[in-house]
C-alpha positions in Angstrom: -72.7 31.8 -16.3 -70.5 29.1 -17.6 -71.1 30.2 -21.1 -70.0 33.7 -20.3 -66.9 32.4 -18.6 -66.0 30.4 -21.7 -66.6 33.3 -24.0 -64.5 35.7 -21.8 -61.8 33.1 -21.3 -61.1 32.6 -25.0 -58.2 34.5 -26.4 -58.4 36.2 -29.8 -57.1 34.0 -32.6 -53.9 35.3 -34.0 -53.0 35.0 -37.6 -50.7 32.2 -38.6 -47.1 33.2 -38.7 -45.7 33.7 -42.2 -42.4 32.0 -42.9 -39.6 34.5 -43.3 -37.9 34.9 -46.6 -34.9 32.9 -45.8 -36.9 29.7 -45.1 -38.8 27.5 -47.5 -41.2 24.6 -47.2 -39.6 21.2 -47.0 -42.6 19.5 -48.6 -44.2 16.2 -47.7 -42.2 13.2 -46.5 -43.2 11.2 -49.6 -41.6 13.8 -51.9 -38.3 13.4 -50.1 -38.0 9.7 -50.1 -35.6 9.7 -52.9 -33.4 12.3 -51.2 -33.6 10.8 -47.8 -31.7 7.8 -48.9 -28.8 10.0 -49.7 -28.9 11.5 -46.2 -28.7 8.4 -44.1 -25.6 7.9 -42.1 -25.0 4.6 -43.8 -24.3 6.3 -47.1 -21.3 7.9 -45.6 -19.5 4.6 -46.0 -18.2 4.2 -42.5 -19.9 0.9 -41.8 -19.3 -0.7 -45.2 -16.0 -2.4 -46.0 -13.7 0.5 -47.0 -10.8 -0.3 -49.2 -8.7 2.4 -47.6 -8.8 5.5 -45.4 -8.9 7.8 -48.5 -12.0 6.0 -49.8 -13.8 6.7 -46.5 -12.7 10.3 -46.6 -13.8 10.7 -50.2 -17.2 9.3 -49.4 -17.7 11.8 -46.6 -16.4 14.6 -48.9 -18.9 13.7 -51.7 -21.8 13.7 -49.3 -20.7 17.0 -47.8 -20.6 18.6 -51.3 -24.0 17.1 -52.2 -25.4 18.5 -49.0 -24.1 22.0 -49.9 -25.7 21.9 -53.4 -29.1 20.7 -52.2 -29.5 23.1 -49.4 -28.2 26.2 -51.2 -26.9 29.4 -49.7 -30.4 30.5 -48.5 -30.6 28.1 -45.6 -27.5 29.3 -43.8 -28.4 30.5 -40.4 -27.4 34.0 -39.4 -24.7 33.9 -36.8 -25.2 36.0 -33.7 -22.5 38.6 -33.2 -20.5 38.2 -30.0 -17.9 40.4 -28.5 -14.3 39.4 -28.7 -13.3 36.4 -26.6 -17.0 35.7 -25.6 -18.9 32.5 -25.9 -22.5 31.4 -25.1 -23.2 28.6 -22.8 -26.0 26.1 -23.5 -28.0 28.0 -20.9 -27.7 31.2 -22.9 -25.4 33.0 -20.5 -22.2 34.6 -21.7 -18.9 33.5 -20.2 -15.5 35.0 -20.6 -12.4 33.0 -21.1 -10.9 34.8 -18.2 -13.6 33.2 -16.0 -12.3 29.8 -17.0 -8.8 30.9 -16.1 -10.0 32.2 -12.7 -11.9 29.0 -11.8 -9.1 26.6 -12.8 -6.4 26.0 -10.2 -3.9 25.4 -13.1 -2.3 28.4 -14.8 -3.7 28.9 -18.3 -1.9 27.5 -21.3 -1.0 29.9 -24.1 -3.6 30.4 -26.8 -1.0 31.7 -29.3 -2.0 28.9 -31.6 -5.1 30.9 -32.7 -2.9 33.5 -34.4 -1.1 30.8 -36.4 -4.2 28.8 -37.2 -4.8 28.2 -40.9 -8.4 27.2 -41.7 -9.1 25.1 -44.8 -12.0 23.0 -46.0 -12.2 19.9 -43.8 -12.2 17.8 -46.9 -8.9 19.3 -47.9 -7.2 19.1 -44.5 -5.5 15.7 -45.1 -4.1 16.7 -48.5 -3.0 20.1 -47.3 -1.1 18.7 -44.4 0.4 16.0 -46.6 1.7 18.5 -49.1 3.0 20.8 -46.3 4.9 17.9 -44.8 6.4 16.8 -48.1 7.5 20.4 -48.9 8.8 20.8 -45.4 6.7 23.9 -44.7 6.9 23.8 -41.0 4.9 27.0 -40.3 2.1 26.0 -42.6 2.0 22.5 -41.2 1.7 23.9 -37.7 -0.9 26.4 -38.8 -3.0 23.6 -40.4 -3.0 21.5 -37.3 -3.8 24.6 -35.2 -6.7 25.2 -37.6 -7.9 21.7 -36.9 -7.7 22.4 -33.2 -9.7 25.6 -33.6 -12.4 23.7 -35.5 -12.6 21.2 -32.7 -12.9 24.0 -30.2 -15.8 25.5 -32.1 -17.5 22.2 -32.7 -16.7 20.3 -29.5 -20.2 19.0 -29.1 -20.3 17.6 -32.6 -16.9 17.4 -34.3 -16.7 16.9 -38.0 -16.0 13.2 -38.8 -13.6 14.2 -41.5 -11.5 16.2 -39.1 -11.7 13.5 -36.5 -10.7 10.7 -38.9 -8.0 12.9 -40.5 -6.3 13.5 -37.1 -6.6 9.8 -36.2 -5.0 8.8 -39.5 -2.2 11.3 -39.2 -1.5 10.2 -35.6 -0.9 6.7 -36.9 0.9 7.5 -40.1 2.8 10.7 -39.3 3.1 11.0 -35.5 6.1 13.2 -35.7 4.2 16.2 -37.1 2.5 16.6 -33.7 5.7 16.7 -31.9 6.1 20.5 -32.0 5.7 23.1 -29.2 3.0 25.1 -30.8 1.0 22.1 -31.8 1.3 20.6 -28.3 0.1 23.8 -26.8 -2.9 23.9 -29.2 -3.9 20.3 -28.5 -3.5 20.8 -24.7 -6.1 23.5 -24.8 -8.6 20.8 -25.9 -7.9 18.9 -22.7 -8.7 21.9 -20.4 -12.1 22.1 -18.9 -14.7 23.6 -21.2 -16.5 26.3 -19.2 -19.2 26.6 -21.8 -20.6 23.4 -20.3 -21.7 24.7 -17.0 -24.1 22.0 -16.1 -23.5 18.5 -14.7 -23.2 16.8 -18.1 -19.6 16.3 -19.2 -20.6 16.9 -22.8 -19.0 15.1 -25.7 -15.9 13.2 -24.6 -14.8 12.1 -28.0 -12.6 15.2 -28.6 -10.7 14.6 -25.3 -10.3 10.9 -26.1 -9.0 11.8 -29.6 -6.5 14.3 -28.2 -5.1 12.0 -25.5 -4.5 9.2 -28.0 -3.0 11.6 -30.6 -0.6 13.0 -28.1 0.3 9.5 -26.8 1.0 8.4 -30.3 3.2 11.5 -31.0 5.2 11.1 -27.8 5.3 7.3 -27.4 9.0 7.2 -28.3 10.0 10.3 -26.3 11.6 10.1 -22.9 11.1 13.8 -22.0 7.5 15.0 -22.1 6.3 18.6 -21.9 5.1 19.9 -18.5 1.9 21.0 -20.2 0.7 17.4 -20.0 0.9 17.5 -16.2 -0.9 20.8 -16.1 -3.8 19.6 -18.1 -3.9 16.4 -16.2 -4.2 18.2 -12.9 -6.8 20.6 -14.3 -9.0 17.7 -15.4 -8.3 15.7 -12.2 -9.5 18.5 -10.1 -12.4 19.3 -12.4 -14.9 17.1 -14.1 -12.4 14.2 -14.7 -13.5 14.1 -18.3 -10.6 12.0 -19.5 -8.3 11.1 -16.7 -10.4 8.2 -15.5 -11.3 6.8 -19.0 -10.0 3.4 -20.0 -9.3 4.5 -23.6 -7.0 7.3 -22.2 -5.2 5.1 -19.7 -2.0 4.7 -21.6 -1.6 8.5 -21.9 -2.5 9.0 -18.2 -0.3 6.3 -16.9 2.7 7.9 -18.6 1.8 11.3 -17.3 1.6 10.2 -13.7 5.1 8.8 -13.8 6.1 12.4 -13.1 4.9 11.9 -9.5 6.9 8.7 -8.9 4.0 7.2 -7.1 3.7 3.5 -6.3 0.2 2.5 -7.2 -1.6 -0.8 -6.5 -1.5 -3.3 -9.4 -5.3 -2.9 -9.6 -5.8 0.8 -9.8 -8.4 1.5 -7.1 -9.3 4.9 -8.7 -10.4 3.2 -11.8 -13.1 1.2 -10.0 -15.3 4.3 -10.0 -15.2 4.6 -13.7 -18.5 4.0 -15.4 -17.9 2.1 -18.7 -20.6 2.2 -21.3 -21.5 -1.2 -22.5 -19.9 -2.1 -25.8 -18.2 1.3 -26.2 -14.9 2.8 -25.2 -16.5 6.3 -25.3 -20.1 7.4 -25.3 -22.1 7.7 -28.5 -22.4 11.2 -29.7 -25.3 12.1 -32.0 -26.0 15.4 -33.7 -29.4 17.0 -33.6 -32.0 15.7 -36.0 -31.8 18.6 -38.5 -30.0 19.1 -41.7 -26.9 17.5 -40.2 -28.6 14.3 -39.0 -26.9 12.2 -41.6 -23.5 13.2 -40.1 -24.3 11.2 -36.9 -21.0 10.1 -35.3 -20.9 6.9 -33.3 -17.8 6.8 -31.2 -17.9 3.0 -31.3 -16.6 3.2 -34.9 -13.8 5.7 -34.0 -12.8 4.3 -30.6 -9.9 2.4 -32.1 -7.5 5.2 -31.2 -3.8 4.7 -31.5 -3.2 4.4 -27.8 -6.1 2.2 -26.6 -4.0 -0.9 -27.0 -3.1 -2.5 -23.7 0.5 -2.7 -24.9 1.1 1.0 -24.5 4.6 1.3 -23.0 4.7 3.0 -19.6 8.1 4.5 -18.6 9.4 7.5 -16.7 8.6 10.5 -18.9 9.9 13.3 -16.7 13.4 12.3 -15.5 14.8 15.8 -15.3 11.8 17.8 -14.2 10.9 16.2 -10.9 11.6 19.2 -8.7 9.8 21.7 -10.9 6.7 19.4 -11.2 6.8 18.7 -7.4 6.8 22.4 -6.6 4.0 23.1 -9.1 1.8 20.2 -7.7 2.4 21.1 -4.1 1.4 24.7 -4.6 -1.9 23.6 -6.1 -2.6 20.9 -3.4 -1.8 23.3 -0.5 -4.0 26.0 -2.1 -6.9 23.5 -2.6 -6.6 22.3 1.0 -6.7 25.8 2.2 -9.8 26.6 0.2 -11.6 23.4 1.2 -11.4 23.5 5.0 -14.7 21.7 5.2 -14.3 18.8 2.9 -17.6 17.6 1.2 -18.5 15.4 -1.7 -17.2 18.0 -4.2 -13.7 17.6 -2.7 -13.5 14.0 -3.8 -11.4 14.9 -6.8 -8.8 16.6 -4.6 -8.5 13.3 -2.6 -8.1 11.4 -5.9 -5.3 13.8 -7.0 -3.5 13.3 -3.7 -3.8 9.6 -4.2 -1.9 9.8 -7.5 0.7 12.3 -6.1 1.6 10.3 -3.0 5.0 9.9 -4.4 5.8 13.3 -2.8 6.6 13.1 0.9 4.7 16.3 1.7 1.5 14.9 0.1 1.8 11.9 2.4 2.3 14.1 5.4 -0.7 16.3 4.5 -2.9 13.2 3.8 -1.9 11.5 7.1 -3.2 14.5 9.0 -6.6 14.5 7.3 -7.3 10.8 6.7 -9.0 10.1 10.0 -11.6 12.7 9.3 -12.1 11.8 5.7 -12.4 8.1 6.4 -15.3 8.8 8.7 -17.2 10.8 6.0 -19.4 8.4 4.1 -19.3 10.6 0.9 -15.5 10.6 0.9 -14.9 7.1 2.4 -14.1 5.3 -0.9 -11.7 7.9 -2.2 -10.1 8.2 1.2 -9.5 4.5 1.4 -7.7 4.7 -1.9 -5.7 7.6 -0.6 -4.8 5.6 2.5 -3.6 2.7 0.4 -1.5 5.0 -1.7 0.1 6.7 1.3 1.0 3.3 2.8 2.5 2.0 -0.5 4.8 5.1 -0.8 6.3 5.1 2.7 9.3 3.3 1.3 12.2 5.1 3.0 13.6 5.4 6.5 13.5 9.2 6.4 12.1 11.1 9.3 9.2 12.4 7.3 7.9 8.9 6.5 8.3 7.8 10.1 6.1 10.8 11.1 3.6 9.7 8.6 3.6 6.2 10.0 3.1 7.6 13.5 0.1 9.6 12.3 -1.5 6.6 10.5 -1.3 4.6 13.7 -3.2 7.2 15.6 -6.2 6.8 13.4 -9.2 5.4 15.3 -11.9 3.8 13.2 -15.3 2.3 14.1 -16.9 0.6 11.2 -15.7 -2.9 10.4 -15.3 -2.6 6.6 -13.1 0.5 7.0 -11.1 -1.2 9.8 -10.4 -4.2 7.5 -9.3 -1.9 4.7 -7.1 -0.1 7.2 -5.4 -3.3 8.3 -4.9 -4.3 4.6 -3.1 -0.9 4.1 -0.9 -1.4 7.1 0.1 -4.8 5.7 1.2 -3.1 2.5 3.0 -0.5 4.6 5.0 -3.2 6.3 6.2 -4.6 3.0 7.5 -1.3 1.6 10.6 -0.9 3.9 12.3 -3.0 6.6 12.2 0.0 9.0 8.4 0.3 8.8 7.8 -2.9 10.7 9.9 -1.7 13.6 8.3 1.7 13.6 4.7 0.3 13.4 5.3 -2.2 16.2 7.1 0.2 18.4 4.3 2.8 18.2 1.7 0.2 18.7 3.3 -1.3 21.8 3.9 2.1 23.4 0.3 3.1 22.7 -1.0 -0.2 24.2 0.9 0.6 27.4 -0.4 4.1 27.6 -3.7 5.3 29.2 -5.2 6.2 25.8 -5.2 2.8 24.0 -6.2 2.5 20.4 -8.8 -0.3 20.1 -7.1 -1.4 16.9 -3.8 -2.2 18.6 -4.2 -6.0 18.8 -5.5 -6.4 15.2 -2.5 -4.4 14.1 -0.1 -6.6 16.1 -1.7 -9.6 14.5 -1.2 -8.2 11.0 2.4 -7.5 11.9 3.1 -11.0 13.0 1.3 -12.6 10.1 3.4 -10.6 7.7 6.9 -11.4 9.2 6.6 -13.7 12.2 10.3 -14.1 13.1 11.3 -10.5 12.4 8.3 -9.2 14.4 9.2 -11.5 17.4 12.8 -10.2 17.4 11.8 -6.6 17.2 9.2 -7.1 20.0 11.9 -8.6 22.2 14.1 -5.5 21.6 11.2 -3.2 22.5 10.7 -5.2 25.7 14.4 -4.8 26.5 14.1 -1.0 26.1 11.2 -0.9 28.4 13.0 -2.9 31.1 15.8 -0.3 31.2 13.4 2.4 32.5 13.5 3.4 36.1 9.8 2.4 36.4 9.3 -1.3 36.7 7.4 -2.5 33.6 7.6 -6.2 34.3 3.9 -6.7 35.3 2.7 -4.6 32.4 4.9 -6.5 29.9 3.7 -9.9 31.3 0.1 -8.9 30.7 0.9 -7.5 27.3 2.7 -10.6 26.2 -0.2 -12.8 27.3 -2.6 -10.6 25.3 -0.4 -10.7 22.2 -0.2 -14.5 22.3 -3.9 -14.7 22.8 -4.6 -12.4 19.9 -2.3 -14.5 17.7 -4.0 -17.7 18.8 -0.7 -19.1 20.0 0.9 -18.6 16.6 3.9 -17.0 18.3 7.5 -18.1 17.9 8.4 -18.3 21.6 12.0 -19.6 21.0 12.8 -16.7 18.6 11.4 -14.1 21.0 13.3 -15.5 24.0 16.6 -15.7 22.1 16.2 -12.1 21.0 15.3 -11.1 24.5 18.6 -12.5 25.8 20.8 -10.8 23.2 23.6 -8.4 24.4 22.8 -4.7 23.9 25.7 -2.2 23.7 23.7 1.0 23.7 24.6 3.5 26.4 21.3 3.2 28.2 22.2 -0.5 28.8 25.8 -0.2 29.6 25.3 2.9 31.8 22.5 1.4 33.9 22.9 1.5 37.7 23.7 -1.8 39.3 20.4 -2.1 41.0 18.6 -1.7 37.7 20.9 -4.2 36.1 19.9 -6.7 38.8 16.2 -6.0 38.2 16.8 -6.4 34.4 18.4 -9.8 34.9 15.5 -11.1 37.0 12.9 -9.6 34.7 14.3 -11.2 31.5 14.5 -14.5 33.3 10.8 -14.1 34.4 9.7 -13.3 30.8 11.6 -16.3 29.4 10.0 -18.7 31.8 6.6 -17.1 31.1 7.0 -17.7 27.4 7.7 -21.4 28.0 4.5 -21.6 30.1 2.5 -19.5 27.6 3.3 -22.1 24.9 1.1 -24.6 26.7 -1.8 -24.5 24.3 -5.1 -26.3 24.8 -3.9 -28.9 22.3 -0.8 -29.6 24.4 -3.0 -30.1 27.5 -5.3 -32.4 25.7 -2.4 -34.4 24.3 -0.8 -34.7 27.8 -4.1 -35.8 29.3 -4.7 -38.4 26.6 -1.1 -39.7 27.0 -1.8 -40.4 30.7 -4.7 -42.6 29.6 -2.5 -44.4 27.1 -3.9 -42.6 24.0 -1.0 -41.5 21.8 -3.2 -40.0 19.1 -1.9 -36.4 19.3 1.4 -37.1 21.0 3.3 -35.2 18.3 1.9 -31.9 19.7 3.2 -32.8 23.1 6.6 -33.8 21.7 6.9 -30.5 19.8 6.2 -28.5 23.0 8.8 -30.4 25.0 11.4 -29.8 22.3 10.5 -26.1 22.4 11.1 -25.9 26.2 14.4 -27.8 25.8 15.5 -25.2 23.2 14.5 -22.3 25.4 16.4 -23.8 28.3 19.5 -24.3 26.2 19.4 -20.6 25.0 18.8 -19.4 28.6 21.8 -21.3 30.0 23.9 -19.9 27.1 22.8 -16.3 28.0 23.6 -16.9 31.7 27.0 -18.3 30.7 28.2 -15.8 28.1 26.0 -12.6 28.1 25.2 -11.9 31.7 28.9 -12.0 33.0 29.9 -9.4 30.3 26.9 -7.2 31.2 27.1 -7.2 35.0 28.4 -8.9 38.1 25.4 -10.8 39.4 25.0 -11.7 43.0 25.4 -15.4 43.8 21.8 -15.7 45.1 20.3 -14.0 42.0 22.5 -15.9 39.6 21.7 -19.3 41.0 18.0 -18.3 41.3 17.9 -17.5 37.6 19.5 -20.8 36.6 17.1 -22.8 38.6 14.2 -20.8 37.4 14.8 -21.3 33.7 15.2 -25.0 34.5 11.8 -25.0 36.3 13.3 -26.1 39.6 11.9 -23.3 41.7 8.6 -23.4 43.6 5.4 -22.5 41.7 5.0 -19.1 43.3 8.1 -17.8 41.5 6.3 -18.3 38.2 3.2 -16.3 39.0 4.1 -12.9 40.2 1.0 -11.3 38.8 -1.4 -14.2 39.5 -0.8 -16.0 36.2 -0.9 -18.9 35.8 -3.9 -19.3 38.1 -3.3 -21.6 41.1 -5.5 -24.4 39.6 -3.5 -24.4 36.3 0.0 -23.6 37.8 1.0 -27.1 38.8 0.0 -28.9 35.6 1.6 -26.3 33.4 4.9 -26.3 35.4 5.0 -30.2 35.3 4.5 -30.0 31.5 7.5 -27.6 31.3 9.6 -29.9 33.6 9.0 -33.0 31.6 11.2 -32.2 28.6 14.4 -33.6 27.1 17.8 -32.1 27.9 20.1 -31.0 25.2 23.8 -31.8 25.3 24.8 -28.1 25.1 22.7 -27.4 28.1 24.5 -30.0 30.2 27.9 -29.0 29.0 27.4 -25.3 29.8 26.1 -26.1 33.3 29.2 -28.3 34.0 31.6 -25.6 32.6 29.9 -22.9 34.8 30.5 -25.2 37.8 34.1 -25.7 36.9 34.9 -22.0 36.6 35.7 -19.9 39.7 34.3 -16.8 37.9 30.7 -17.9 38.3 28.5 -18.1 41.4 27.5 -21.7 40.8 29.7 -24.1 42.7 30.7 -27.7 41.7 28.2 -29.4 44.0 25.4 -27.3 42.6 26.4 -28.0 39.1 26.5 -31.8 39.6 23.2 -31.6 41.4 21.6 -29.7 38.5 23.0 -32.2 35.9 21.7 -35.1 37.9 18.2 -33.7 38.1 18.1 -32.8 34.4 19.3 -36.2 33.3 17.0 -38.2 35.5 14.1 -36.0 34.4 14.8 -36.6 30.7 15.4 -40.3 31.3 12.0 -40.7 32.8 10.3 -39.7 29.6 9.2 -42.6 27.5 9.8 -41.7 23.8 9.4 -44.4 21.2 12.7 -44.2 19.4 13.1 -40.4 20.1 16.3 -38.8 21.4 15.7 -37.5 24.9 19.3 -37.6 26.2 21.7 -37.4 23.3 25.4 -37.0 24.2 28.2 -37.4 21.7 31.1 -35.5 23.3 33.5 -37.3 25.6 34.5 -33.9 27.1 31.2 -34.0 29.1 32.6 -37.1 31.0 35.8 -35.3 31.8 34.0 -32.2 33.0 31.7 -34.2 35.2 34.5 -36.1 36.9 36.5 -32.9 37.4 33.6 -31.5 39.3 33.9 -34.3 41.8 37.6 -33.6 42.6 38.5 -32.1 46.0 39.8 -28.5 46.0 41.8 -27.4 48.9 40.9 -24.0 50.3 42.6 -21.1 48.7 43.6 -19.4 52.0 45.7 -22.4 53.0 49.5 -22.2 52.3 50.9 -25.6 51.4 54.5 -26.4 52.3 57.0 -25.7 49.5 57.5 -28.7 47.3 54.4 -30.4 48.6 52.2 -31.9 45.9 48.6 -32.3 47.1 47.1 -35.6 46.2 44.1 -35.8 43.8 41.1 -36.6 45.8 37.4 -36.9 45.0 34.4 -36.0 47.1 32.7 -39.4 47.5 29.1 -38.2 47.4 29.7 -36.4 44.2 31.9 -39.1 42.7 29.4 -41.9 43.0 26.6 -39.6 41.8 28.7 -38.7 38.8 29.2 -42.4 37.9 25.4 -43.0 38.1 24.9 -40.0 35.7 27.5 -41.5 33.3 25.8 -44.8 33.5 22.4 -43.3 32.5 24.0 -41.4 29.7 25.7 -44.5 28.4 22.5 -46.4 28.5 20.8 -43.8 26.3 23.7 -43.6 23.9 24.8 -47.2 23.2 26.3 -46.3 19.8 28.7 -43.8 21.3 29.7 -45.3 24.6 
């Protein structure tokens, strides 16, 4: 049974195939040892020490002629006939050039160079170009270069080293010959995507690298570059990115992208994805191991292209074409976004292109609308992070469009910590681009925090803002609070809670004095001047409450510990306590200035409200007046208020209180002014500072003002007899209190009094 199966399973043995007439036996390996030494790549002379470029080219030419004589005409393979304009892909499928044009988003570049191409022997290319240049034969010179381009098109996978080296040599020695319209169009066709490579491999990149560096060398001194460079850049950027991400094409690419006027990070984030081959600026390209094996090309030897030097100058190359290029780029990006409604991993190149073109405001607006979705896609996260950074770095104007972009960026809600950290880093860059960005970011963040749909990233955003520009952020925050206090709805409780949360998130790294001073500035906008009297009274009380809350909010755990230690006689961290007391003294000085100069010009306060505000900022009211929303807690309220009370008094604070008491335009009478001065001076004098100024007075006018407050003033409704001069009298209780005050001041200022 098995035998029958084996017999039936055998196929008839066919006769051995006879070689056709156009092939011949190569013989044994031993018989070709003499010839093989002539065919090694080392015999080309590239790796040996060449005396000049012409010697290298001559060596390649000699080997090429020897190869032709050895192989003979009989070994030439019969080319397959193709229809006009048709090529075969490596998979054996025919592809039309029109297919390439349809698939590419960039309009095709003219192929008129093919009609002008002059094809010569590769070994004669250098001499022919040299003679044409010397005789000033422009058309022939262009034709020879177009012929070289045609050869590179036909042999893209394995370019002839002679053509390659010739073009490199000409780019270094005669760059001006490439600076012609037809030649530029011809070379740009080499930078377009090659549709004959319809598989994932990018093929041989050495031709693209060569062309980039040749064009860079030809146009390095030019200030106006052709728009074709932008077209081929966009074509490759949206395609396989064969050359736009390569380090050895960076000089050429950096000059092209100046057309977009995009501010990019110092470390190009897009270049982080570039895979560099070890020890090579471009991948090694080897021909098949057939008759041409000795013509192996290692791009390591040819990677010293003219533009690979890091000293390639980068300058604006499209100063007069900005509008045309912007219109062209925006049409492509809008079309691509319309086609790619569902972004996937293949859309990463579109995001990278948008990253480079963020110099256009419309690109920033389109990106800001899509970023939240893209950042949450793991396949697009890296490219989207680069796009976010580029958008933030290019919002550098106060235009309405950029402010809309900022508003969209602040609506982004992220979940993963790495992406959130990158988002905050980008916002930091955004704040540094323009002064108006900080105001816009902080305003949107505060209003969102007070809304019902809070963004969980609000507090980290506020922390980034204050870390970037602490004083400016504090002033802008105060202005935002002022705007909110003018609303018909009472925002005081919400602002108190928000301020505490901000200080907590900043870990008490908050400039309270700067914030309070900005909160008490005069605003002349119509919404402030046209407020109803009842809302002005509420505004006065609310600002006073926020100022006193800031003074209490500045009581950090370190201040409490220092105060507790000082009561035990431990003065180890007493400087922290001294700094806090000086801060409270400064806030009180600014508050009295506000009540003396700003409030009377803003409104006519009632006597009760005015006196209440003065006493409140000096911490002379009961504890319940400082805890409208339950903060500070009852257990902490007393110690915190005592810490705020035990502070020095500044000379300007005393002087303004006395001046307010002397004037009949204010609601504070002379007895109240003397009483306040007495309390403040006694409170400051009770502090035991070792050599520190707690009651510094240098102006004698303070003595005059204090004594004038003690004088008797007859009622205004009394009519004195004509010619009667009322005697100058003093109120005894105030008079003797004033002398005690003067005695204390003199004791603390022996050098002055």
